[in-house]
N, CA, C and O atoms as CSV, one atom per row, in Angstrom:
chain,resi,resn,atom,element,x,y,z
A,1,MET,N,N,34.554,51.707,172.559
A,1,MET,CA,C,35.713,52.502,173.020
A,1,MET,C,C,36.543,52.882,171.765
A,1,MET,O,O,36.638,52.208,170.740
A,2,LEU,N,N,37.123,54.070,172.021
A,2,LEU,CA,C,38.042,54.571,170.888
A,2,LEU,C,C,39.485,54.208,171.187
A,2,LEU,O,O,39.955,54.185,172.324
A,3,ASN,N,N,40.157,53.925,170.061
A,3,ASN,CA,C,41.616,53.677,170.214
A,3,ASN,C,C,42.365,54.994,169.968
A,3,ASN,O,O,41.914,55.896,169.263
A,4,SER,N,N,43.571,55.033,170.619
A,4,SER,CA,C,44.440,56.183,170.475
A,4,SER,C,C,45.507,55.921,169.458
A,4,SER,O,O,46.201,54.910,169.562
A,5,TYR,N,N,45.671,56.745,168.515
A,5,TYR,CA,C,46.637,56.599,167.392
A,5,TYR,C,C,47.652,57.700,167.593
A,5,TYR,O,O,47.312,58.883,167.544
A,6,ASN,N,N,48.914,57.313,167.822
A,6,ASN,CA,C,49.952,58.347,168.185
A,6,ASN,C,C,51.013,58.294,167.073
A,6,ASN,O,O,51.461,57.226,166.656
A,7,LEU,N,N,51.395,59.503,166.612
A,7,LEU,CA,C,52.485,59.677,165.715
A,7,LEU,C,C,53.505,60.629,166.364
A,7,LEU,O,O,53.191,61.765,166.719
A,8,ALA,N,N,54.718,60.125,166.500
A,8,ALA,CA,C,55.745,61.000,166.971
A,8,ALA,C,C,56.802,61.209,165.846
A,8,ALA,O,O,57.422,60.246,165.396
A,9,VAL,N,N,56.989,62.411,165.422
A,9,VAL,CA,C,57.986,62.734,164.344
A,9,VAL,C,C,59.147,63.520,164.920
A,9,VAL,O,O,58.933,64.532,165.587
A,10,ASN,N,N,60.355,63.083,164.681
A,10,ASN,CA,C,61.491,63.731,165.158
A,10,ASN,C,C,62.332,64.282,163.965
A,10,ASN,O,O,62.783,63.500,163.128
A,11,ILE,N,N,62.535,65.564,163.890
A,11,ILE,CA,C,63.218,66.186,162.816
A,11,ILE,C,C,64.530,66.826,163.399
A,11,ILE,O,O,64.474,67.649,164.313
A,12,THR,N,N,65.660,66.434,162.860
A,12,THR,CA,C,66.989,66.894,163.254
A,12,THR,C,C,67.796,67.488,162.094
A,12,THR,O,O,67.843,66.905,161.011
A,13,ALA,N,N,68.377,68.547,162.298
A,13,ALA,CA,C,69.300,69.169,161.293
A,13,ALA,C,C,70.511,68.250,161.129
A,13,ALA,O,O,71.063,67.764,162.116
A,14,ILE,N,N,70.902,68.026,159.943
A,14,ILE,CA,C,72.084,67.178,159.736
A,14,ILE,C,C,73.383,67.994,159.922
A,14,ILE,O,O,74.397,67.427,160.329
A,15,LYS,N,N,73.375,69.303,159.636
A,15,LYS,CA,C,74.456,70.166,159.843
A,15,LYS,C,C,74.037,71.244,160.880
A,15,LYS,O,O,72.849,71.466,161.115
A,16,HIS,N,N,75.006,71.877,161.464
A,16,HIS,CA,C,74.673,72.914,162.432
A,16,HIS,C,C,73.999,74.151,161.759
A,16,HIS,O,O,74.553,74.728,160.823
A,17,ILE,N,N,72.860,74.521,162.228
A,17,ILE,CA,C,72.262,75.727,161.758
A,17,ILE,C,C,71.707,76.510,163.010
A,17,ILE,O,O,71.479,75.893,164.051
A,18,ASP,N,N,71.502,77.776,162.919
A,18,ASP,CA,C,70.995,78.579,163.946
A,18,ASP,C,C,69.558,78.071,164.266
A,18,ASP,O,O,68.822,77.599,163.400
A,19,SER,N,N,69.218,78.205,165.572
A,19,SER,CA,C,67.932,77.660,166.061
A,19,SER,C,C,66.800,78.456,165.349
A,19,SER,O,O,65.774,77.859,165.021
A,20,ASN,N,N,66.956,79.792,165.098
A,20,ASN,CA,C,65.869,80.467,164.381
A,20,ASN,C,C,65.705,80.013,162.992
A,20,ASN,O,O,64.572,79.860,162.534
A,21,GLU,N,N,66.775,79.784,162.280
A,21,GLU,CA,C,66.761,79.303,160.956
A,21,GLU,C,C,66.092,77.919,160.886
A,21,GLU,O,O,65.289,77.664,159.988
A,22,PHE,N,N,66.435,76.993,161.872
A,22,PHE,CA,C,65.899,75.697,162.020
A,22,PHE,C,C,64.404,75.831,162.152
A,22,PHE,O,O,63.669,75.138,161.449
A,23,ARG,N,N,63.911,76.718,163.049
A,23,ARG,CA,C,62.447,76.839,163.266
A,23,ARG,C,C,61.709,77.310,162.064
A,23,ARG,O,O,60.561,76.913,161.860
A,24,ILE,N,N,62.334,78.171,161.224
A,24,ILE,CA,C,61.718,78.640,160.008
A,24,ILE,C,C,61.645,77.492,158.951
A,24,ILE,O,O,60.659,77.378,158.222
A,25,LYS,N,N,62.649,76.693,158.888
A,25,LYS,CA,C,62.690,75.611,157.868
A,25,LYS,C,C,61.728,74.500,158.195
A,25,LYS,O,O,61.186,73.838,157.310
A,26,VAL,N,N,61.524,74.305,159.490
A,26,VAL,CA,C,60.527,73.126,159.833
A,26,VAL,C,C,59.143,73.601,160.122
A,26,VAL,O,O,58.257,72.809,160.440
A,27,ALA,N,N,58.942,74.925,160.011
A,27,ALA,CA,C,57.597,75.475,160.336
A,27,ALA,C,C,56.430,74.895,159.464
A,27,ALA,O,O,55.350,74.570,159.956
A,28,GLU,N,N,56.719,74.793,158.176
A,28,GLU,CA,C,55.621,74.318,157.286
A,28,GLU,C,C,55.316,72.815,157.531
A,28,GLU,O,O,54.162,72.393,157.463
A,29,SER,N,N,56.342,72.041,157.807
A,29,SER,CA,C,56.049,70.670,158.150
A,29,SER,C,C,55.263,70.539,159.470
A,29,SER,O,O,54.341,69.728,159.559
A,30,LEU,N,N,55.604,71.288,160.435
A,30,LEU,CA,C,54.897,71.246,161.645
A,30,LEU,C,C,53.432,71.789,161.464
A,30,LEU,O,O,52.520,71.383,162.185
A,31,SER,N,N,53.253,72.659,160.542
A,31,SER,CA,C,51.983,73.227,160.218
A,31,SER,C,C,51.111,72.080,159.606
A,31,SER,O,O,49.921,71.992,159.909
A,32,HIS,N,N,51.686,71.232,158.776
A,32,HIS,CA,C,50.945,70.103,158.152
A,32,HIS,C,C,50.405,69.175,159.263
A,32,HIS,O,O,49.256,68.732,159.237
A,33,LEU,N,N,51.293,68.908,160.235
A,33,LEU,CA,C,50.911,68.023,161.355
A,33,LEU,C,C,49.831,68.651,162.238
A,33,LEU,O,O,48.939,67.947,162.711
A,34,ASP,N,N,49.901,69.992,162.468
A,34,ASP,CA,C,48.897,70.643,163.217
A,34,ASP,C,C,47.539,70.707,162.459
A,34,ASP,O,O,46.489,70.599,163.093
A,35,HIS,N,N,47.546,70.876,161.159
A,35,HIS,CA,C,46.276,70.860,160.445
A,35,HIS,C,C,45.631,69.491,160.503
A,35,HIS,O,O,44.417,69.346,160.641
A,36,LEU,N,N,46.511,68.470,160.391
A,36,LEU,CA,C,45.964,67.086,160.571
A,36,LEU,C,C,45.316,66.898,161.956
A,36,LEU,O,O,44.203,66.387,162.074
A,37,LYS,N,N,46.032,67.316,162.973
A,37,LYS,CA,C,45.456,67.120,164.338
A,37,LYS,C,C,44.205,67.902,164.471
A,37,LYS,O,O,43.208,67.340,164.924
A,38,ARG,N,N,44.166,69.159,164.113
A,38,ARG,CA,C,42.992,70.043,164.251
A,38,ARG,C,C,41.815,69.598,163.394
A,38,ARG,O,O,40.668,69.915,163.707
A,39,ALA,N,N,42.088,68.860,162.307
A,39,ALA,CA,C,40.931,68.340,161.432
A,39,ALA,C,C,40.125,67.281,162.191
A,39,ALA,O,O,38.944,67.101,161.894
A,40,ILE,N,N,40.715,66.581,163.150
A,40,ILE,CA,C,40.010,65.605,163.917
A,40,ILE,C,C,39.467,66.169,165.262
A,40,ILE,O,O,38.326,65.919,165.650
A,41,ASP,N,N,40.301,66.902,165.916
A,41,ASP,CA,C,39.831,67.578,167.181
A,41,ASP,C,C,40.460,68.991,167.245
A,41,ASP,O,O,41.348,69.309,166.454
A,42,ASN,N,N,40.032,69.769,168.116
A,42,ASN,CA,C,40.506,71.182,168.131
A,42,ASN,C,C,41.729,71.346,169.011
A,42,ASN,O,O,42.172,72.478,169.202
A,43,SER,N,N,42.271,70.338,169.530
A,43,SER,CA,C,43.486,70.536,170.326
A,43,SER,C,C,44.811,70.710,169.395
A,43,SER,O,O,44.963,70.059,168.362
A,44,PRO,N,N,45.637,71.548,169.819
A,44,PRO,CA,C,46.891,71.849,168.972
A,44,PRO,C,C,47.919,70.690,169.002
A,44,PRO,O,O,47.914,69.828,169.882
A,45,LEU,N,N,48.734,70.730,168.055
A,45,LEU,CA,C,49.855,69.810,167.932
A,45,LEU,C,C,50.851,70.102,169.084
A,45,LEU,O,O,51.141,71.257,169.399
A,46,LEU,N,N,51.349,69.039,169.684
A,46,LEU,CA,C,52.371,69.236,170.667
A,46,LEU,C,C,53.752,69.053,170.035
A,46,LEU,O,O,54.014,68.071,169.341
A,47,TYR,N,N,54.643,70.046,170.301
A,47,TYR,CA,C,56.041,69.933,169.757
A,47,TYR,C,C,57.018,70.582,170.757
A,47,TYR,O,O,56.677,71.467,171.542
A,48,TYR,N,N,58.256,70.072,170.663
A,48,TYR,CA,C,59.334,70.449,171.565
A,48,TYR,C,C,60.559,70.683,170.766
A,48,TYR,O,O,60.981,69.778,170.046
A,49,PHE,N,N,61.172,71.840,170.837
A,49,PHE,CA,C,62.426,72.084,170.182
A,49,PHE,C,C,63.500,71.796,171.223
A,49,PHE,O,O,63.333,72.120,172.398
A,50,TYR,N,N,64.619,71.178,170.784
A,50,TYR,CA,C,65.743,70.949,171.760
A,50,TYR,C,C,67.031,70.706,170.910
A,50,TYR,O,O,66.988,70.304,169.747
A,51,PRO,N,N,68.176,70.985,171.591
A,51,PRO,CA,C,69.398,70.719,170.926
A,51,PRO,C,C,69.868,69.314,171.117
A,51,PRO,O,O,69.540,68.675,172.116
A,52,VAL,N,N,70.654,68.808,170.150
A,52,VAL,CA,C,71.239,67.458,170.121
A,52,VAL,C,C,72.734,67.677,169.940
A,52,VAL,O,O,73.189,68.464,169.110
A,53,ILE,N,N,73.492,66.918,170.784
A,53,ILE,CA,C,74.941,66.916,170.630
A,53,ILE,C,C,75.349,65.653,169.947
A,53,ILE,O,O,75.097,64.573,170.480
A,54,ASP,N,N,75.988,65.727,168.756
A,54,ASP,CA,C,76.375,64.558,167.941
A,54,ASP,C,C,77.716,63.982,168.551
A,54,ASP,O,O,78.293,64.551,169.478
A,55,ASP,N,N,78.158,62.856,167.990
A,55,ASP,CA,C,79.401,62.166,168.430
A,55,ASP,C,C,80.612,63.059,168.433
A,55,ASP,O,O,81.535,62.832,169.215
A,56,ASP,N,N,80.645,64.140,167.525
A,56,ASP,CA,C,81.741,64.929,167.412
A,56,ASP,C,C,81.710,66.156,168.379
A,56,ASP,O,O,82.621,66.983,168.402
A,57,GLY,N,N,80.604,66.221,169.174
A,57,GLY,CA,C,80.456,67.305,170.049
A,57,GLY,C,C,79.834,68.540,169.497
A,57,GLY,O,O,79.849,69.593,170.134
A,58,ASN,N,N,79.271,68.425,168.286
A,58,ASN,CA,C,78.595,69.513,167.586
A,58,ASN,C,C,77.106,69.575,167.983
A,58,ASN,O,O,76.417,68.556,168.019
A,59,GLU,N,N,76.671,70.696,168.255
A,59,GLU,CA,C,75.216,70.900,168.519
A,59,GLU,C,C,74.395,71.018,167.278
A,59,GLU,O,O,74.725,71.772,166.362
A,60,LYS,N,N,73.317,70.266,167.248
A,60,LYS,CA,C,72.406,70.343,166.193
A,60,LYS,C,C,70.920,70.662,166.701
A,60,LYS,O,O,70.595,70.375,167.854
A,61,GLN,N,N,70.119,71.203,165.895
A,61,GLN,CA,C,68.753,71.524,166.349
A,61,GLN,C,C,67.827,70.355,166.044
A,61,GLN,O,O,68.012,69.648,165.054
A,62,SER,N,N,66.867,70.165,166.869
A,62,SER,CA,C,65.881,69.135,166.681
A,62,SER,C,C,64.530,69.511,167.182
A,62,SER,O,O,64.397,70.374,168.049
A,63,VAL,N,N,63.522,68.873,166.649
A,63,VAL,CA,C,62.147,69.116,167.110
A,63,VAL,C,C,61.442,67.776,167.169
A,63,VAL,O,O,61.651,66.960,166.272
A,64,LEU,N,N,60.620,67.498,168.169
A,64,LEU,CA,C,59.803,66.342,168.327
A,64,LEU,C,C,58.437,66.839,168.299
A,64,LEU,O,O,58.100,67.696,169.116
A,65,ALA,N,N,57.564,66.355,167.382
A,65,ALA,CA,C,56.187,66.628,167.231
A,65,ALA,C,C,55.399,65.392,167.497
A,65,ALA,O,O,55.724,64.296,167.040
A,66,ILE,N,N,54.267,65.611,168.311
A,66,ILE,CA,C,53.518,64.445,168.691
A,66,ILE,C,C,52.048,64.646,168.291
A,66,ILE,O,O,51.462,65.647,168.705
A,67,VAL,N,N,51.464,63.815,167.564
A,67,VAL,CA,C,50.038,63.807,167.149
A,67,VAL,C,C,49.366,62.644,167.857
A,67,VAL,O,O,49.721,61.477,167.695
A,68,HIS,N,N,48.388,63.024,168.640
A,68,HIS,CA,C,47.628,62.023,169.424
A,68,HIS,C,C,46.182,62.251,169.043
A,68,HIS,O,O,45.594,63.302,169.297
A,69,ILE,N,N,45.604,61.157,168.383
A,69,ILE,CA,C,44.191,61.229,167.937
A,69,ILE,C,C,43.464,60.031,168.330
A,69,ILE,O,O,43.983,58.938,168.101
A,70,SER,N,N,42.270,60.106,168.923
A,70,SER,CA,C,41.430,58.969,169.300
A,70,SER,C,C,40.215,58.874,168.298
A,70,SER,O,O,39.423,59.799,168.113
A,71,VAL,N,N,40.165,57.720,167.711
A,71,VAL,CA,C,39.100,57.431,166.716
A,71,VAL,C,C,38.754,55.948,166.789
A,71,VAL,O,O,39.462,55.192,167.455
A,72,GLY,N,N,37.716,55.522,166.140
A,72,GLY,CA,C,37.274,54.209,166.028
A,72,GLY,C,C,38.257,53.362,165.180
A,72,GLY,O,O,39.158,53.921,164.554
A,73,LYS,N,N,38.104,52.127,165.156
A,73,LYS,CA,C,38.981,51.156,164.434
A,73,LYS,C,C,39.009,51.435,162.935
A,73,LYS,O,O,40.083,51.450,162.334
A,74,LYS,N,N,37.886,51.649,162.344
A,74,LYS,CA,C,37.815,51.798,160.891
A,74,LYS,C,C,38.432,53.069,160.490
A,74,LYS,O,O,39.204,53.091,159.531
A,75,ARG,N,N,38.143,54.139,161.162
A,75,ARG,CA,C,38.822,55.482,160.840
A,75,ARG,C,C,40.272,55.466,161.204
A,75,ARG,O,O,41.062,56.182,160.590
A,76,GLY,N,N,40.672,54.651,162.212
A,76,GLY,CA,C,41.973,54.540,162.662
A,76,GLY,C,C,42.904,53.933,161.627
A,76,GLY,O,O,44.054,54.348,161.481
A,77,GLN,N,N,42.374,52.919,160.896
A,77,GLN,CA,C,43.153,52.314,159.777
A,77,GLN,C,C,43.491,53.314,158.755
A,77,GLN,O,O,44.605,53.311,158.232
A,78,ALA,N,N,42.543,54.208,158.431
A,78,ALA,CA,C,42.788,55.249,157.412
A,78,ALA,C,C,43.755,56.288,158.003
A,78,ALA,O,O,44.592,56.830,157.282
A,79,LEU,N,N,43.647,56.558,159.271
A,79,LEU,CA,C,44.591,57.499,159.985
A,79,LEU,C,C,45.981,57.011,159.922
A,79,LEU,O,O,46.892,57.808,159.699
A,80,LEU,N,N,46.218,55.679,160.114
A,80,LEU,CA,C,47.560,55.131,160.074
A,80,LEU,C,C,48.193,55.403,158.743
A,80,LEU,O,O,49.360,55.786,158.660
A,81,GLU,N,N,47.383,55.195,157.650
A,81,GLU,CA,C,47.873,55.395,156.326
A,81,GLU,C,C,48.223,56.888,156.128
A,81,GLU,O,O,49.222,57.226,155.492
A,82,LEU,N,N,47.381,57.759,156.687
A,82,LEU,CA,C,47.625,59.204,156.521
A,82,LEU,C,C,48.866,59.603,157.339
A,82,LEU,O,O,49.640,60.443,156.878
A,83,TYR,N,N,49.076,59.052,158.492
A,83,TYR,CA,C,50.286,59.263,159.247
A,83,TYR,C,C,51.543,58.970,158.409
A,83,TYR,O,O,52.480,59.767,158.358
A,84,GLN,N,N,51.525,57.763,157.735
A,84,GLN,CA,C,52.710,57.420,156.899
A,84,GLN,C,C,52.910,58.341,155.751
A,84,GLN,O,O,54.038,58.666,155.379
A,85,SER,N,N,51.747,58.790,155.151
A,85,SER,CA,C,51.852,59.787,154.073
A,85,SER,C,C,52.474,61.128,154.559
A,85,SER,O,O,53.301,61.747,153.889
A,86,MET,N,N,52.019,61.527,155.765
A,86,MET,CA,C,52.610,62.795,156.273
A,86,MET,C,C,54.055,62.739,156.497
A,86,MET,O,O,54.767,63.714,156.256
A,87,VAL,N,N,54.554,61.537,156.990
A,87,VAL,CA,C,55.975,61.357,157.152
A,87,VAL,C,C,56.717,61.462,155.789
A,87,VAL,O,O,57.753,62.119,155.685
A,88,ARG,N,N,56.200,60.848,154.832
A,88,ARG,CA,C,56.766,60.836,153.491
A,88,ARG,C,C,56.877,62.236,152.913
A,88,ARG,O,O,57.872,62.591,152.280
A,89,LEU,N,N,55.797,63.049,153.151
A,89,LEU,CA,C,55.745,64.451,152.761
A,89,LEU,C,C,56.790,65.274,153.485
A,89,LEU,O,O,57.451,66.120,152.882
A,90,ILE,N,N,56.936,65.035,154.738
A,90,ILE,CA,C,57.935,65.796,155.509
A,90,ILE,C,C,59.365,65.422,155.071
A,90,ILE,O,O,60.230,66.289,154.954
A,91,LYS,N,N,59.590,64.171,154.841
A,91,LYS,CA,C,60.903,63.787,154.314
A,91,LYS,C,C,61.227,64.346,152.953
A,91,LYS,O,O,62.379,64.656,152.647
A,92,PHE,N,N,60.177,64.474,152.122
A,92,PHE,CA,C,60.366,65.127,150.832
A,92,PHE,C,C,60.565,66.661,151.001
A,92,PHE,O,O,61.387,67.246,150.296
A,93,GLU,N,N,59.861,67.281,151.880
A,93,GLU,CA,C,60.069,68.740,152.031
A,93,GLU,C,C,61.402,69.097,152.704
A,93,GLU,O,O,61.930,70.191,152.502
A,94,LEU,N,N,61.933,68.182,153.491
A,94,LEU,CA,C,63.170,68.491,154.300
A,94,LEU,C,C,64.280,67.458,153.969
A,94,LEU,O,O,64.700,66.692,154.836
A,95,PRO,N,N,64.764,67.453,152.648
A,95,PRO,CA,C,65.711,66.357,152.298
A,95,PRO,C,C,67.098,66.504,153.028
A,95,PRO,O,O,67.875,65.549,153.044
A,96,ASN,N,N,67.397,67.660,153.610
A,96,ASN,CA,C,68.687,67.814,154.280
A,96,ASN,C,C,68.549,67.714,155.779
A,96,ASN,O,O,69.394,68.203,156.529
A,97,PHE,N,N,67.454,67.063,156.218
A,97,PHE,CA,C,67.209,66.802,157.616
A,97,PHE,C,C,67.034,65.331,157.855
A,97,PHE,O,O,66.616,64.575,156.979
A,98,ASP,N,N,67.365,64.943,159.063
A,98,ASP,CA,C,67.164,63.562,159.472
A,98,ASP,C,C,65.682,63.472,160.070
A,98,ASP,O,O,65.373,64.126,161.065
A,99,VAL,N,N,64.825,62.671,159.446
A,99,VAL,CA,C,63.401,62.586,159.869
A,99,VAL,C,C,63.145,61.158,160.238
A,99,VAL,O,O,63.204,60.244,159.416
A,100,SER,N,N,62.853,60.995,161.533
A,100,SER,CA,C,62.476,59.637,162.058
A,100,SER,C,C,61.062,59.710,162.650
A,100,SER,O,O,60.597,60.803,162.971
A,101,TYR,N,N,60.406,58.636,162.793
A,101,TYR,CA,C,59.041,58.627,163.296
A,101,TYR,C,C,58.773,57.390,163.948
A,101,TYR,O,O,59.509,56.423,163.746
A,102,ASN,N,N,57.684,57.319,164.794
A,102,ASN,CA,C,57.077,56.183,165.486
A,102,ASN,C,C,55.631,56.332,165.462
A,102,ASN,O,O,55.065,57.388,165.749
A,103,ILE,N,N,55.009,55.205,165.099
A,103,ILE,CA,C,53.481,55.168,165.149
A,103,ILE,C,C,53.103,54.104,166.146
A,103,ILE,O,O,53.594,52.976,166.096
A,104,GLU,N,N,52.231,54.474,167.043
A,104,GLU,CA,C,51.779,53.554,168.020
A,104,GLU,C,C,50.239,53.540,168.154
A,104,GLU,O,O,49.576,54.568,168.015
A,105,LEU,N,N,49.743,52.432,168.407
A,105,LEU,CA,C,48.272,52.224,168.650
A,105,LEU,C,C,48.088,51.873,170.047
A,105,LEU,O,O,48.693,50.895,170.488
A,106,ASP,N,N,47.286,52.590,170.831
A,106,ASP,CA,C,46.929,52.355,172.179
A,106,ASP,C,C,45.500,51.871,172.244
A,106,ASP,O,O,44.593,52.654,171.963
A,107,LYS,N,N,45.247,50.627,172.598
A,107,LYS,CA,C,43.860,50.246,172.754
A,107,LYS,C,C,43.348,50.439,174.194
A,107,LYS,O,O,44.129,50.366,175.143
A,108,PRO,N,N,42.088,50.675,174.347
A,108,PRO,CA,C,41.560,50.913,175.711
A,108,PRO,C,C,41.580,49.561,176.554
A,108,PRO,O,O,41.178,49.553,177.717
């Protein structure tokens, strides 16, 4: 049986920016995740854009991207390392954004 390896990446603008500008700035990072997903299977990356209201009542833009890949245990260990590397790349590419992530392993 194959294990499911899930990566959820949440990218949020630190300061208020227009939603179109936000989409342009995060497009390359989302593209990296989409390429990773499509390298394993042909299904596209799932992502959701949504506004976030901070403690001061200011609206900020955010996106949640979800990579779900099912592979065997040996390939899964390499995939976990690749997931962490992708997050480091996104943090490097978007230094003025808050980037958080969660990695989960679902066993059958």
